[in-house]
ROLUM-406640 format. One record per residue (C-alpha): residue in one letter; residue number from 1; x, y, z. Coordinates in pm, whole numbers, plus 32768, in hexadecimal, padded with zeros to 4 digits. Layout:
<pts>
{pt a,NUM,{X,Y,Z}};
...
</pts>
This chain:
<pts>
{pt x,1,{943D,54B5,3FD2}};
{pt x,2,{950F,543E,3EAA}};
{pt x,3,{941D,5328,3E4B}};
{pt x,4,{92E3,53FB,3E78}};
{pt x,5,{9332,5533,3DAB}};
{pt x,6,{91F4,5581,3CED}};
{pt x,7,{9256,56C6,3C3F}};
{pt x,8,{9389,577A,3BC4}};
{pt x,9,{92F8,58C8,3C33}};
{pt x,10,{91D2,5932,3D07}};
{pt x,11,{9168,5A9B,3CD4}};
{pt x,12,{90B3,5B43,3DF5}};
{pt x,13,{8FC6,5C41,3D5E}};
{pt x,14,{8F43,5C7C,3BFD}};
{pt x,15,{8F71,5DF2,3BC9}};
{pt x,16,{905D,5E93,3AD0}};
{pt x,17,{9198,5DF2,3B5C}};
{pt x,18,{90FC,5C9E,3B94}};
{pt x,19,{9058,5C8B,3A3F}};
{pt x,20,{9194,5CE8,3984}};
{pt x,21,{925A,5BEB,3A51}};
{pt x,22,{915E,5AD8,3A08}};
{pt x,23,{916D,5B01,388F}};
{pt x,24,{92E4,5B31,386E}};
{pt x,25,{933C,5A0D,3952}};
{pt x,26,{924A,592A,3899}};
{pt x,27,{92E5,5992,374D}};
{pt x,28,{9434,591E,37D6}};
{pt x,29,{93AE,57C6,3822}};
{pt x,30,{9366,57E2,3997}};
{pt x,31,{9238,574A,3A41}};
{pt x,32,{9187,586F,3AE7}};
{pt x,33,{906F,58A1,3BE1}};
{pt x,34,{8FD3,59F3,3C33}};
{pt x,35,{8F27,5A17,3D86}};
{pt x,36,{8E34,5B3B,3DA0}};
{pt x,37,{8D73,5BAF,3ED3}};
{pt x,38,{8C55,5C48,3E0C}};
{pt x,39,{8B48,5BB7,3D2E}};
{pt x,40,{8B2B,5B74,3BBA}};
{pt x,41,{8A5E,5C82,3B0F}};
{pt x,42,{89BB,5C77,39BA}};
{pt x,43,{8928,5DB6,3920}};
{pt x,44,{87C6,5D65,3994}};
{pt x,45,{8844,5D2C,3AF8}};
{pt x,46,{88AE,5E95,3B2C}};
{pt x,47,{87BD,5F7E,3BE1}};
{pt x,48,{86E4,6063,3B0F}};
{pt x,49,{873C,6180,3BFD}};
{pt x,50,{880E,61B3,3D36}};
{pt x,51,{86D1,61AE,3E06}};
{pt x,52,{86E8,6032,3DE9}};
{pt x,53,{87E6,6026,3F04}};
{pt x,54,{87EA,5EAC,3F1A}};
{pt x,55,{887D,5E91,3DBC}};
{pt x,56,{8949,5FD2,3DC5}};
{pt x,57,{89FC,5FCB,3F15}};
{pt x,58,{8ADA,5EC1,3FB0}};
{pt x,59,{8A69,5EA7,411B}};
{pt x,60,{8A6A,5D35,417B}};
{pt x,61,{89EA,5D76,42DB}};
{pt x,62,{88A7,5DF3,423A}};
{pt x,63,{88B1,5CD7,4139}};
{pt x,64,{88F8,5DD4,4025}};
{pt x,65,{89EE,5D4F,3F23}};
{pt x,66,{8A06,5E63,3E21}};
{pt x,67,{8B28,5EE8,3D53}};
{pt x,68,{8B90,6016,3E23}};
{pt x,69,{8C28,601D,3F7D}};
{pt x,70,{8C53,614B,4062}};
{pt x,71,{8D5F,6139,4171}};
{pt x,72,{8D7A,6241,4281}};
{pt x,73,{8EC4,62A3,4326}};
{pt x,74,{8F3A,63BF,4404}};
{pt x,75,{8FD4,6480,42E2}};
{pt x,76,{8F1A,6407,41AF}};
{pt x,77,{8DDF,6363,4124}};
{pt x,78,{8E37,6266,4017}};
{pt x,79,{8D54,61F3,3EFC}};
{pt x,80,{8DBE,60AB,3E59}};
{pt x,81,{8D2E,5F95,3D81}};
{pt x,82,{8CD1,5E29,3DBE}};
{pt x,83,{8C69,5D14,3CD3}};
{pt x,84,{8D07,5C4D,3BBA}};
{pt x,85,{8DB9,5D63,3AFE}};
{pt x,86,{8E01,5E28,3C3A}};
{pt x,87,{8E01,5FA0,3C1C}};
{pt x,88,{8DB6,5F92,3AA7}};
{pt x,89,{8C49,5F47,3AFB}};
{pt x,90,{8C19,6090,3BB2}};
{pt x,91,{8D28,617B,3B33}};
{pt x,92,{8CEA,629A,3A42}};
{pt x,93,{8D9D,61FA,3915}};
{pt x,94,{8E9F,6313,3901}};
{pt x,95,{8FFF,62B8,388B}};
{pt x,96,{90F2,63DF,3895}};
{pt x,97,{926D,63B7,3884}};
{pt x,98,{9310,6472,39A8}};
{pt x,99,{93FB,6594,396E}};
{pt x,100,{9575,6571,3983}};
{pt x,101,{9589,65C2,3AF9}};
{pt x,102,{94E3,6476,3B4A}};
{pt x,103,{95FF,63B4,3AAA}};
{pt x,104,{9716,647F,3B4C}};
{pt x,105,{96A0,6497,3CB6}};
{pt x,106,{9652,63AD,3DD8}};
{pt x,107,{970C,627C,3E55}};
{pt x,108,{972A,61E1,3CFA}};
{pt x,109,{97C7,630C,3C4A}};
{pt x,110,{992D,6288,3C3C}};
{pt x,111,{98DC,611F,3BE2}};
{pt x,112,{9896,6156,3A6E}};
{pt x,113,{9858,6262,396B}};
{pt x,114,{96E9,621A,39A4}};
{pt x,115,{9656,6302,38A0}};
{pt x,116,{9724,6254,3792}};
{pt x,117,{9709,60F3,381F}};
{pt x,118,{9590,60FE,384F}};
{pt x,119,{9531,61AD,370A}};
{pt x,120,{94F2,606B,3643}};
{pt x,121,{942E,5FDA,3766}};
{pt x,122,{934D,610D,3778}};
{pt x,123,{930D,60E1,3605}};
{pt x,124,{92BD,5F70,3638}};
{pt x,125,{91D7,5FC0,375D}};
{pt x,126,{9118,60C5,3692}};
{pt x,127,{90E5,5FC8,357C}};
{pt x,128,{9077,5EB0,3668}};
{pt x,129,{8F82,5F90,3720}};
{pt x,130,{8EED,6012,35DC}};
{pt x,131,{8F41,617E,3623}};
{pt x,132,{8E9C,627A,353E}};
{pt x,133,{8E75,63F2,3547}};
{pt x,134,{8D1A,6450,35C2}};
{pt x,135,{8C65,64BA,3480}};
{pt x,136,{8B4A,6586,351D}};
{pt x,137,{8B43,66A5,3615}};
{pt x,138,{8A06,66EA,36D9}};
{pt x,139,{898F,6807,37B7}};
{pt x,140,{8A74,67C4,38DF}};
{pt x,141,{8BA2,67AB,37F6}};
{pt x,142,{8B40,68E2,3733}};
{pt x,143,{8B2D,69A5,3878}};
{pt x,144,{8C92,6933,38C6}};
{pt x,145,{8CFB,69A5,376B}};
{pt x,146,{8C5E,6AF7,37B5}};
{pt x,147,{8D28,6B03,38F7}};
{pt x,148,{8E66,6AC4,382F}};
{pt x,149,{8E0C,6BED,3751}};
{pt x,150,{8DD4,6CCD,387E}};
{pt x,151,{8F26,6C63,390B}};
{pt x,152,{8FC7,6C95,37B4}};
{pt x,153,{904C,6B2F,37AE}};
{pt x,154,{8F78,6A99,3698}};
{pt x,155,{90A3,69CD,3620}};
{pt x,156,{909D,6917,3770}};
{pt x,157,{8F3B,6893,3740}};
{pt x,158,{8F06,6746,3692}};
{pt x,159,{8E1B,661B,367E}};
{pt x,160,{8E94,64F2,3749}};
{pt x,161,{8F21,63A7,36D3}};
{pt x,162,{8E28,62A8,3752}};
{pt x,163,{8E04,612C,3757}};
{pt x,164,{8CB7,612B,36A1}};
{pt x,165,{8C3C,608D,355F}};
{pt x,166,{8B7F,619B,34A3}};
{pt x,167,{8B19,60F0,335D}};
{pt x,168,{89AA,6127,330D}};
{pt x,169,{88E4,6189,3446}};
{pt x,170,{8827,605F,34D3}};
{pt x,171,{8886,5F7A,33B2}};
{pt x,172,{8931,5E2E,33FA}};
{pt x,173,{8A6A,5DDD,3333}};
{pt x,174,{8B72,5CCE,331F}};
{pt x,175,{8CB0,5CFF,33EA}};
{pt x,176,{8D60,5E32,3358}};
{pt x,177,{8EA6,5E0F,341B}};
{pt x,178,{8F38,5CAF,3413}};
{pt x,179,{8EED,5C29,32B7}};
{pt x,180,{8DAD,5B84,3328}};
{pt x,181,{8E40,5ADC,345B}};
{pt x,182,{8D92,5BCC,3549}};
{pt x,183,{8C20,5BE6,35A4}};
{pt x,184,{8B14,5C9F,34E2}};
{pt x,185,{8B01,5E12,3533}};
{pt x,186,{89E9,5F10,352A}};
{pt x,187,{8A16,607A,34C4}};
{pt x,188,{8A11,6180,35DB}};
{pt x,189,{88C9,6238,360B}};
{pt x,190,{8967,634F,36DD}};
{pt x,191,{887A,6305,37FB}};
{pt x,192,{8978,6369,3907}};
{pt x,193,{8953,6226,39CF}};
{pt x,194,{8AC0,61B5,39B6}};
{pt x,195,{8AF9,61C6,3B2E}};
{pt x,196,{89C8,6101,3B98}};
{pt x,197,{8A23,5FEE,3AA1}};
{pt x,198,{89F5,5FF8,3929}};
{pt x,199,{88AF,5F46,38D5}};
{pt x,200,{88DB,5F97,3763}};
{pt x,201,{8A16,5ECB,3730}};
{pt x,202,{8AEA,5FE9,36A6}};
{pt x,203,{8BDF,6013,37C6}};
{pt x,204,{8D24,5F56,3792}};
{pt x,205,{8D32,5EB8,38E9}};
{pt x,206,{8E43,5DB9,392F}};
{pt x,207,{8D58,5C92,3910}};
{pt x,208,{8D34,5CF4,379F}};
{pt x,209,{8EA7,5D02,374A}};
{pt x,210,{8FC1,5C83,3829}};
{pt x,211,{8EF0,5B8F,38F8}};
{pt x,212,{8E1F,5B1D,37D0}};
{pt x,213,{8F55,5AC3,3706}};
{pt x,214,{8FFC,5A27,3837}};
{pt x,215,{8ED8,593B,386A}};
{pt x,216,{8EFB,58C4,3702}};
{pt x,217,{905D,585C,3761}};
{pt x,218,{8FE4,5793,388B}};
{pt x,219,{8FF6,5891,39A5}};
{pt x,220,{8EFC,5840,3AB8}};
{pt x,221,{8E46,594F,3B79}};
{pt x,222,{8DC3,5904,3CD3}};
{pt x,223,{8CD0,5A16,3D3A}};
{pt x,224,{8C37,5A66,3E8F}};
{pt x,225,{8D6C,59E8,3F48}};
{pt x,226,{8E52,5AB1,402B}};
{pt x,227,{8FBE,5A55,406F}};
{pt x,228,{9022,5A6C,41DC}};
{pt x,229,{9176,59BD,41E4}};
{pt x,230,{92A1,5981,4102}};
{pt x,231,{939A,5894,419F}};
{pt x,232,{94EB,5835,4105}};
{pt x,233,{9542,56C7,40DB}};
{pt x,234,{9665,5601,4050}};
{pt x,235,{9613,5641,3EE2}};
{pt x,236,{950C,574F,3EE4}};
{pt x,237,{93EC,57DA,3FAD}};
{pt x,238,{92AB,5762,404D}};
{pt x,239,{918D,5858,400C}};
{pt x,240,{9074,5849,410B}};
{pt x,241,{8F27,58E8,40B7}};
{pt x,242,{8DBE,58F7,4128}};
{pt x,243,{8C6E,594D,408F}};
{pt x,244,{8C27,5AC2,408E}};
{pt x,245,{8AB1,5AD2,4048}};
{pt x,246,{8A21,59AE,410D}};
{pt x,247,{899E,59D0,426D}};
{pt x,248,{8A41,5887,42CF}};
{pt x,249,{8BAE,5893,4264}};
{pt x,250,{8C56,5777,41AC}};
{pt x,251,{8DD1,575D,41CB}};
{pt x,252,{8EBD,56C4,40CE}};
{pt x,253,{9025,56CF,4052}};
{pt x,254,{90ED,56AF,3F11}};
{pt x,255,{9260,5671,3EDA}};
{pt x,256,{9321,5738,3DD7}};
{pt x,257,{9484,577C,3D6A}};
{pt x,258,{9452,58F6,3D4F}};
{pt x,259,{9363,5A06,3DBF}};
{pt x,260,{9302,5B5D,3D3D}};
{pt x,261,{925C,5C4F,3E30}};
{pt x,262,{9163,5D22,3D6A}};
{pt x,263,{9053,5D76,3E63}};
{pt x,264,{907B,5EEF,3E48}};
{pt x,265,{9115,5FC7,3F57}};
{pt x,266,{900C,5F7B,405C}};
{pt x,267,{900E,5E04,4017}};
{pt x,268,{9181,5DC7,3FDF}};
{pt x,269,{9210,5EAA,40EB}};
{pt x,270,{911D,5E3C,41F8}};
{pt x,271,{9161,5CCC,41B0}};
{pt x,272,{92DA,5CF7,41A0}};
{pt x,273,{92E7,5DC5,42E0}};
{pt x,274,{9237,5CA5,438B}};
{pt x,275,{9319,5B9D,42ED}};
{pt x,276,{9455,5C5E,4343}};
{pt x,277,{93FB,5C16,44AF}};
{pt x,278,{93CA,5AA3,4468}};
{pt x,279,{9423,59DC,4331}};
{pt x,280,{94E5,5ADE,4261}};
{pt x,281,{95CB,5B8A,435D}};
{pt x,282,{96DE,5BDA,4260}};
{pt x,283,{960E,5CDD,41A6}};
{pt x,284,{96B7,5E30,41AD}};
{pt x,285,{9672,5F20,42C8}};
{pt x,286,{9612,601A,41B9}};
{pt x,287,{94C6,5F63,419A}};
{pt x,288,{93A8,6057,41D0}};
{pt x,289,{947F,6189,4189}};
{pt x,290,{945E,6287,406E}};
{pt x,291,{92E2,6279,405B}};
{pt x,292,{926E,6388,3F6C}};
{pt x,293,{9135,6413,3ED1}};
{pt x,294,{9129,64FC,3DA7}};
{pt x,295,{90FD,6617,3EA3}};
{pt x,296,{8F9D,6640,3E20}};
{pt x,297,{8E4E,66D9,3E6C}};
{pt x,298,{8CEE,6680,3DF7}};
{pt x,299,{8BF5,67A0,3DDF}};
{pt x,300,{8A91,6773,3D60}};
{pt x,301,{89F2,6893,3CA2}};
{pt x,302,{8878,6883,3C82}};
{pt x,303,{87DC,696E,3B84}};
{pt x,304,{8696,6A26,3BBD}};
{pt x,305,{8649,6A0E,3A48}};
{pt x,306,{856C,68D9,3A2C}};
{pt x,307,{858A,68DD,38B0}};
{pt x,308,{86F8,686E,38C8}};
{pt x,309,{8750,66FC,38C0}};
{pt x,310,{88A2,66CA,3966}};
{pt x,311,{887F,654F,3971}};
{pt x,312,{88C0,651B,37FC}};
{pt x,313,{8A17,64A1,378F}};
{pt x,314,{8B1C,63AD,380B}};
{pt x,315,{8B76,63BD,397C}};
{pt x,316,{8C99,64AA,393C}};
{pt x,317,{8C91,653F,37E1}};
{pt x,318,{8D81,6664,37FB}};
{pt x,319,{8EAF,66E3,38B7}};
{pt x,320,{8F47,683B,38EF}};
{pt x,321,{90B8,6853,394A}};
{pt x,322,{909B,6988,3A23}};
{pt x,323,{9213,69A5,3A65}};
{pt x,324,{9347,68C7,3A5F}};
{pt x,325,{92E3,6818,3BA3}};
{pt x,326,{9167,6813,3B90}};
{pt x,327,{9047,6785,3AC4}};
{pt x,328,{8ECE,67B0,3AC8}};
{pt x,329,{8DDA,66AC,3A42}};
{pt x,330,{8C60,66A2,3A24}};
{pt x,331,{8BBF,656C,3ABD}};
{pt x,332,{8A58,64FD,3A8B}};
{pt x,333,{895B,63F5,3AF3}};
{pt x,334,{8832,637E,3A26}};
{pt x,335,{86D4,6404,3A4D}};
{pt x,336,{8632,6386,3B8B}};
{pt x,337,{8779,6346,3C44}};
{pt x,338,{874A,6452,3D4B}};
{pt x,339,{87A9,6395,3E86}};
{pt x,340,{88D2,647B,3ECB}};
{pt x,341,{87EA,65A0,3F12}};
{pt x,342,{8797,6504,4066}};
{pt x,343,{8903,6521,40D1}};
{pt x,344,{894D,6682,4053}};
{pt x,345,{8969,67CD,410A}};
{pt x,346,{89B6,692E,408F}};
{pt x,347,{8B23,6963,4036}};
{pt x,348,{8BD4,6A2D,4142}};
{pt x,349,{8D33,6A3D,41CF}};
{pt x,350,{8DC2,6AB6,4318}};
{pt x,351,{8EC7,6A68,441E}};
{pt x,352,{8DE7,698C,44F9}};
{pt x,353,{8C98,68DD,44FC}};
{pt x,354,{8BEB,69F0,45C6}};
{pt x,355,{8C47,6AF5,44C2}};
{pt x,356,{8BDA,6A11,43A9}};
{pt x,357,{8A8C,69BD,444C}};
{pt x,358,{8A48,6B30,4479}};
{pt x,359,{8A93,6B6C,4309}};
{pt x,360,{89AE,6A4C,42A0}};
{pt x,361,{888E,6ADC,436D}};
{pt x,362,{88D5,6C37,42E4}};
{pt x,363,{88BE,6BBA,417D}};
{pt x,364,{877B,6B01,41C2}};
{pt x,365,{86E1,6C30,426E}};
{pt x,366,{874D,6D2C,4166}};
{pt x,367,{86E4,6C56,403C}};
{pt x,368,{85CE,6B71,40BA}};
{pt x,369,{8506,6B66,3F76}};
{pt x,370,{8639,6B11,3EA7}};
{pt x,371,{86A3,69F2,3F89}};
{pt x,372,{8541,696E,3FA5}};
{pt x,373,{8537,695C,3E29}};
{pt x,374,{868A,68AD,3E20}};
{pt x,375,{8632,67A7,3F25}};
{pt x,376,{84D7,6769,3E97}};
{pt x,377,{852C,6778,3D25}};
{pt x,378,{846F,6664,3C73}};
{pt x,379,{85A4,65B9,3BE4}};
{pt x,380,{86E6,6613,3C9B}};
{pt x,381,{87D3,6564,3BA8}};
{pt x,382,{872B,6604,3A79}};
{pt x,383,{8764,675A,3B13}};
{pt x,384,{88BD,6720,3BAC}};
{pt x,385,{8A22,671F,3B2B}};
{pt x,386,{8B35,66A7,3C15}};
{pt x,387,{8C85,6759,3C00}};
{pt x,388,{8DAE,6672,3C38}};
{pt x,389,{8EE3,6742,3C82}};
{pt x,390,{9033,668E,3C95}};
{pt x,391,{9198,66FA,3CDA}};
{pt x,392,{92EB,6652,3CBA}};
{pt x,393,{9361,6704,3DF7}};
{pt x,394,{93CF,6602,3EF9}};
{pt x,395,{9340,65B5,404E}};
{pt x,396,{9388,6463,40EC}};
{pt x,397,{92CF,6389,41E3}};
{pt x,398,{932A,6242,4288}};
{pt x,399,{9242,611B,42BF}};
{pt x,400,{926F,6052,4400}};
{pt x,401,{91AE,5F45,44B8}};
{pt x,402,{912D,5F98,4611}};
{pt x,403,{9107,5EA7,4734}};
{pt x,404,{8FB9,5E32,46AC}};
{pt x,405,{904F,5DE0,4558}};
{pt x,406,{8FA1,5F08,44B1}};
{pt x,407,{905E,5FE5,43C1}};
{pt x,408,{908D,6154,441A}};
{pt x,409,{9148,627E,438D}};
{pt x,410,{9260,6361,43FD}};
{pt x,411,{92F9,648E,434F}};
{pt x,412,{945E,6428,42FC}};
{pt x,413,{94DB,6545,4224}};
{pt x,414,{9463,66A3,41CD}};
{pt x,415,{9312,672A,4236}};
{pt x,416,{91E0,6650,4261}};
{pt x,417,{90EC,662E,413D}};
{pt x,418,{8FF3,674A,413D}};
{pt x,419,{8E8D,676C,40C9}};
{pt x,420,{8ECF,68DE,408E}};
{pt x,421,{8FB0,691E,3F65}};
{pt x,422,{8FAA,6A90,3F14}};
{pt x,423,{8FE3,6A62,3DA0}};
{pt x,424,{8EBD,6972,3D81}};
{pt x,425,{8DD9,6A61,3E40}};
{pt x,426,{8E29,6B7E,3D50}};
{pt x,427,{8DEA,6AA3,3C20}};
{pt x,428,{8CA4,6A1F,3CB4}};
{pt x,429,{8C1D,6B80,3CEB}};
{pt x,430,{8C62,6BD7,3B80}};
{pt x,431,{8BBB,6A97,3B07}};
{pt x,432,{8A8D,6ADB,3BE6}};
{pt x,433,{8A5B,6C2E,3B40}};
{pt x,434,{8A67,6B8E,39E6}};
{pt x,435,{8961,6A85,3A3F}};
{pt x,436,{888E,6B69,3B19}};
{pt x,437,{887F,6A8C,3C4D}};
{pt x,438,{8906,6A42,3DA7}};
{pt x,439,{8A24,696A,3E1E}};
{pt x,440,{8A11,6853,3F22}};
{pt x,441,{8B01,6748,3F9F}};
{pt x,442,{8AFF,65F8,4054}};
{pt x,443,{8A9B,664C,41BA}};
{pt x,444,{8BD6,65CD,4267}};
{pt x,445,{8CA2,66D7,41B6}};
{pt x,446,{8C09,680B,425E}};
{pt x,447,{8BB6,6750,439F}};
{pt x,448,{8D02,66A1,43DD}};
{pt x,449,{8DEB,6735,42D9}};
{pt x,450,{8E26,65D9,4245}};
{pt x,451,{8E50,65C8,40C9}};
{pt x,452,{8DD4,64AC,3FED}};
{pt x,453,{8E9C,63F5,3EE4}};
{pt x,454,{8E62,62EA,3DDF}};
{pt x,455,{8FD9,62DA,3DA0}};
{pt x,456,{9087,6245,3ECE}};
{pt x,457,{91EB,61E1,3E71}};
{pt x,458,{932C,615E,3F0A}};
{pt x,459,{9381,6096,4040}};
{pt x,460,{9469,5FA3,3F8B}};
{pt x,461,{955E,6097,3EEA}};
{pt x,462,{9677,6036,3DFE}};
{pt x,463,{97DD,6056,3E74}};
{pt x,464,{993F,5FE5,3E2E}};
{pt x,465,{9935,5F01,3F5F}};
{pt x,466,{985B,5E9D,4085}};
{pt x,467,{98C8,5FD0,4149}};
{pt x,468,{983F,60B5,403A}};
{pt x,469,{970F,5FF7,3FBE}};
{pt x,470,{9630,5EC5,3FD1}};
{pt x,471,{965F,5E5D,3E65}};
{pt x,472,{9772,5E80,3D60}};
{pt x,473,{9756,5F1D,3C07}};
{pt x,474,{96B9,5DDB,3B82}};
{pt x,475,{95AF,5DD8,3C97}};
{pt x,476,{9651,5CB1,3D4E}};
{pt x,477,{9628,5CB5,3EC7}};
{pt x,478,{9775,5CCD,3F7C}};
{pt x,479,{97BA,5B9C,4053}};
{pt x,480,{96D7,5AA2,3F9F}};
{pt x,481,{96ED,59DB,3E5C}};
{pt x,482,{95DD,59E5,3D53}};
{pt x,483,{9518,5AEE,3E10}};
{pt x,484,{94A2,5C2E,3D64}};
{pt x,485,{93CA,5D5B,3DAF}};
{pt x,486,{930C,5DE9,3C84}};
{pt x,487,{91FE,5EE3,3CDE}};
{pt x,488,{91DB,604A,3D54}};
{pt x,489,{92B7,6007,3E82}};
{pt x,490,{93EB,5FEC,3D9E}};
{pt x,491,{93C1,6153,3D21}};
{pt x,492,{94F2,6208,3DA9}};
{pt x,493,{94B2,6374,3D4A}};
{pt x,494,{9385,6456,3D23}};
{pt x,495,{92F4,643C,3BC0}};
{pt x,496,{920A,6562,3BF8}};
{pt x,497,{910D,64C3,3B0B}};
{pt x,498,{902E,638F,3B03}};
{pt x,499,{9120,626C,3B45}};
{pt x,500,{907F,613B,3A9F}};
{pt x,501,{914B,6157,3960}};
{pt x,502,{928F,6174,3A26}};
{pt x,503,{9239,6040,3AF6}};
{pt x,504,{91F7,5F82,39B3}};
{pt x,505,{9339,5FF6,390A}};
{pt x,506,{941B,5FB3,3A35}};
{pt x,507,{9387,5E57,3A5C}};
{pt x,508,{93BF,5E14,38EA}};
{pt x,509,{952C,5E70,3925}};
{pt x,510,{9547,5D8E,3A56}};
{pt x,511,{94AC,5C63,39A5}};
{pt x,512,{9594,5C91,387B}};
{pt x,513,{96B9,5C44,3963}};
{pt x,514,{9634,5AED,39C9}};
{pt x,515,{96C6,59DE,38E8}};
{pt x,516,{95F9,58EC,381A}};
{pt x,517,{95B0,57AA,38D5}};
{pt x,518,{96A8,5694,3885}};
</pts>
């Protein structure tokens, strides 16, 4: 392999960890390749609404190669992103810094004074991602502000920090972030379409900052390719990959001195669990452990007042810190993006599915006109606000591979994740009264009691050694040289808030520890 090394580092995945790694390694003189399973997307490529399933959802067996993937497990439904730029294409732009408990809990708590160590990297990440306080509140946000007044916690309500270029709405401008080295940007029009892909060009996705600058330094990006093997050699690794969007697969390989796994929890952990059985047996037995969500719930509130427009704004424009452990955010989709209505049922809770089905039928029977109006409303997204409730309270899962090589979940610590969080139900009822509507949820929640999350974290926790973690405090994999993990799987405590900023900051820290190439 010594004579055939083609790259200094190959990065598997182009999300927040992969993009940061690409730029910082290139700045240090390394030759870098990024391999991404998803497609390249330009603003005009994104779907106009989430009814365009082919461009919105990633379901290769149906020949759909969109930007959002849904993965179903026994204990959780996971929403994740695909495409060059990873989760930044589909996430809600929101960049909160976690509270102190995040830095002083979990498997990493004794490795560093993380709050102090990471502070400059959070600041750098906010600057790179173009974070700015949301300047405009719309009807869904104002209803949340009203809720804060009713709860007498107005000081806990605030607009979100978001990765959006506001400028002049709809007006194109020269790069405002990197002294002209970045791409042109267009001012946000507050259309609410952040999570189906920003067709305006205002969302600061990773292909407009980290990846864009990395390419100027010679970083190559190989899209629509999926890595299936990483095999150590005398002086590095052989990366084997195959096409991910073609019916007839093409297989290839590349040799590299180092590798960075950045495929997100579902990509990185699944691949490494497979490779631990074959070509990477020295990976810690902690692999797959400490899987967390933000202990969250998603509740849709559809108003009966057709004069209200709940689609206006950025995807998440405001946040309410309801107590020291919990947060409530208002999420929106653009007008016309009403696909979710097909999957929603009335919000109920109960100890088993029979009880919950009875309660669903009871609601439909007692309020038939109301639910008919909700399910037949002309524009579901215009009339619906989605409540995202998150907690920093810990529950842990473990990912394992079954005999068929499929990943499944097991509760490893605490109680299993629940779709029924009492605090979120109370808050939702109050919000419903303010908007004058009815609440519904993704159907698997009342039917199977399985919660949904867009914030799957962990599986490759940090530790002092291989008995305590998969990676060290610099994100290096125990047992292998020049191998790193930089994505959501490295998160070793529960942030309780949207994690993209933390993934960016921790990766910035990890890359700062790699020396400049000789």
